[in-house]
C-alpha angles and dihedrals in degrees: 000000000000106000145184111209124203121188144114124193133053091278088061094043091060091056092047090051092051094047091048092047091050090058101252113152107245100202095174138007121208118197139158119276116266113278133207111256140162131034092305091045090224119167112271127193118232120257088252093053092049092053093044093053092046090054094043094247120156112254132200124185109190115179089216140006096204110110089203096041138096095288106038094159090057089049093048092049092048090048092055092047092049094047092047091055094062091206125195090216143346121232117206127190124165092328096155101220127092112246112227120214094264089063094048089052097051103079117068093234096032130235124318120200131203104215118186098222138055102263141261085030112082103010111176143044106325109034095148096049094045093049091054093043091053094049097245114178094215143010133171145168130293122198104210138188101233123235132172094277129086104274091322101124127119117284117241103175136358137183129185131218135186122257104219124210090252099047118125124189085259097055096039092048090054091057094042092050092058093041090049092050094049091046092050092052089054091048092053090048092051092044090053089067093039092245101128116126110203116210120203111235118254117257091220122077100031115160131166126227101210117203114271113260114209087228089068088064092078109100115237105211091196087073121085120270091244089057091047092046092052090049091052090055092043092053094047115134095010139060090350123221111265138201131178117238125174088344095308124113103230122195116224112210105169131019138147133209118247119207095227127088124229119260116281112278094031117130125220109266095032118133104236101175139010127195141135086272096061150300113274115210128183115248131171105311089330143061130247119215112207114204105168129033144154135218119216111285093005135101128269108269140190113246092257092055093042092055090055089071103026123059107220129164140166113283095044115111140213111233116261118258119250090226 
């Protein structure tokens, strides 16, 4: 099938790789403009752009697709490119730009989206993070026929997967990326024989996965250890849960909830035990065991390695969150 592909991060790259390997003709790739990243804040191409250039696929990076928006010249150039392609369909996966109606109308079969949740739960920008944060037992991928709403289009295919107790956003995203790519290949195969059966999304169970704000990364020790541990997993690898200790902002990468409460008189945020197994910190009616963490400018470390360079003992305390 002759396709336009729109996507930006690694999740999208996996889908593009599968489509390319399956023999689909990728006539045009849309991805976000290069962004500054790293210590030197040099411009970096997206994972999708890097793959596309490696395979010799044509790439466009409009700053906007809105003809009446801030960058109308970009939108008009993109419109000309999309119309010239005469694509059968457009595949979208974590692109990062809203598609106006004129884009949805360009491909003969419309635009298909790979969404990392079972709709209508977790519409929006951060479905993987919000599912882990909420403690969902499972999630999945929905292939959706896009419309002008926010993830409101008809469902074409869906497949669920378990969220394990050790899943981070990083690990779950890797599984969902492969699942989404395979499901999209199936959807295109079924579409090629006009056998897709769109299903209208239920009106019940709608939730929104709002974009992650860096301010959310600060740990609130007045929450339960179970909630904090879920947030640690949800914010791994980005933006990383943070807590201030001895004036340093420490990133907490791995932690687990312990069933026991701290001793009477202990305040939330107090360090109650320190060993090579973990740093136990008092939370609301529970205890959080931190097992992997990172000082500013340093590497992620196990607790045993961290303690070799940081003096920590019971009685010290993490600063209280401003939440």
